N, C-alpha and C positions, 0 to 999 in steps of 0.2 A: 785475676791471678795468672801469672804466666805458667802454662802447663804444656809442655811438649806432648805431642800426640800419644806416646807410648807410655806416659804417666796418667793420662786422663781416665777417670772412672765415669762412665755414663749409666751405671746399673742403679735405677731408682731405689730398689729394695736395699741393696748394700748401703747406699748413701744415707737412706733414712734410718737404718739401723744404726749406722755409725753415729749420726747426730744424737740418737737416743742414748747411746751408750758413752757419748762425750759431751754431754749437754751443758757442762760448765763453760760457757763460751764468752766471746767478747763482742759487746754491742758497740758498733761505731757509727757516728753521726757527725754532721757539720753544723757549726753555729758561727757566723760571720767569717766563714772560711777557714776556721780553725777546727780540726778534728777532735772529737772528744770521744773517750772510750771508757767502758765499764766492764768488769769482769763479773758475770752473773749466770745463774742457771737459766737457760733458754730452752723451753720444751717445745717439740714438734707435736702439733695436734691437728685434727681435722675439723673444719667448719664448712657445713654445706657442700661436702664432697671435696673441698680443697684443702690441702695442706698449709698450715700456718705456723708461724712461731710465736710463742706466748712467754712473757716474763714480767718482771716488775723492777722499779728502781726505788730507792729510798726518796721520798719527797725532797729532802734536803740536798740530794744530788741534783745539781743545776743542768745535768744533760737532757733531763725530760723536756726542758723548756725550748730546746732546739727543734723538737719534733714539729712544731707549728712552722718553723721556718723553712725547713727541709725535711720532707717525709721520706726521702730516700735514704736508707740505712743498709750498713753491711753488718752481717754477724759472721764471727769466725770461730770454727770448731777445730780444735788441735787433738790429734790422737797421739799414739805411741811414735818415738822418734829415736834414732840412735847414730852415733858417729860410726862412719865405715872407714877402716884404716886402709890406705894404699897397700900396706904390707900384707893384706889378705889376698890380693890378686896374684896371679902366677907371673904376669909380666908387670913392667914398670907402669905406674899409672899415678893418679893423685887421689887424695882423700876426699870423702864426700860425706853427705848425710842422708839417711833414709828417714821417710816420715809420711804421715797421712794428715791432710788438712782439707777442710771443706770451707768455702766461702759461700754464704747465701745473701742475695740482694733482695730487698723488697721495699715495700711502703707501709710505714708505721702508723698506728693510730692508737690513741689512748683508750683503755677500756675502764669501766668503773661498775659499781653496783654488783649486781648479780653475776655479770660476766667476769669480773675481777674475783669475786668469791669462788666461782667454778674453777677458775684458773689456779687459785690457791689451793683449793681443796685437792685437785689432781697432783700438784706439785708436792704437797705434803704426803698424800697417800703414797705416792711413787717411791718417796725416799724413806718413808717410815715402814715400809714392808719388811725390812731386815731387822727392825728394832725389837728387842724383847718384849717390851710394853708399848707398842705403836700408839701414837696419839693422832688425833684428827681435828681439824678446825670444827667439825660438827659437835665435838664433846667439849670445845672450849667454851667459856662463858661469852655471851653475846657482846658484852662490854669490851671484853679482851680483844675479840675479833674486830669490832668496829674501831677500837682505838688504833689497832695495827693497819686496818685498812686506810685510815686517814693519814697514816705516815709513810704511805707508799704510793707509786703511781703505776698502774698496769698498763701494759701495752700488748698489741697483737700486730704481727708484721704479715702482710700479704706477700707471698713469695713471687718474685718475679724471674729469678735466675739463681741457679745453683751451679757452682763450679767445684769439682772434686778432684783432688790430686793425690795419687797413690804412688809415691816415688819409692819404689821397693826393688831396686837394682834390675829392673826389667830390660835395661840397656846393656847389660853384661852377657858374656857367653855363659852356657849352661856350667861350665866348670868353675869360673869365678863366682857365679850366682850361688852355687853349693858351697863354696868356700865362705862366702859372706854368711849363708845361713848357719853353718856350723860354729863360726867364731861367734855369732850373736847368741846361739844356743848356750855356749860355755861362759857367757858373760855374768858376771855376779849382779848385775843390774836388771831387775825384772822387767823393766820397760824394754830394755834392749831384746830381752827374750821374747817379749810380745812381739816385737817387730819381726823377729824370726818365724814366730807362728803365722803371722800375716803372709810372708813371703812363701811359706809352704801351703798355703791356701791359694795363692795367686796362680 
């Protein structure tokens, strides 16, 4: 990913937290030179002291068949983003876009059996926390779980490179920067307001 130095984030803790909070990502792989992509939850986990990404695809999704041909994959995580009007700056300029995005490269392998079961358990437990009556695959019937596991293909990605871009007007002077923050704060769009919050943390 193209990242000017001023927008590059190299803080591992911040990046890991970003991935956890924005885990509905895009898995990209190649088959016969053609890029394939699927939008799915992709969770950051730890295996033997190393960070890995885990998830699953529907077995009917042909993308998983590309993993044998080319194990190198890209996962994309996109955070809050907002349009930045040129009218917000004191002097003449052009409009732009502020956003946060993380690209994670790695080598993928298919997981099955207990590894897949554990991956599904963690995924369900994470997102059921806020439910009034949370469910768990531990309380589901064995037949139900087995049927569902046969309908999916689990995967684990060994991370080889992480590229994080936090484009939040760092290239503007302090006055223009503050103007951007204030306009985003006043936006009716909650995502734009979230961008302003990130800018105030920067």
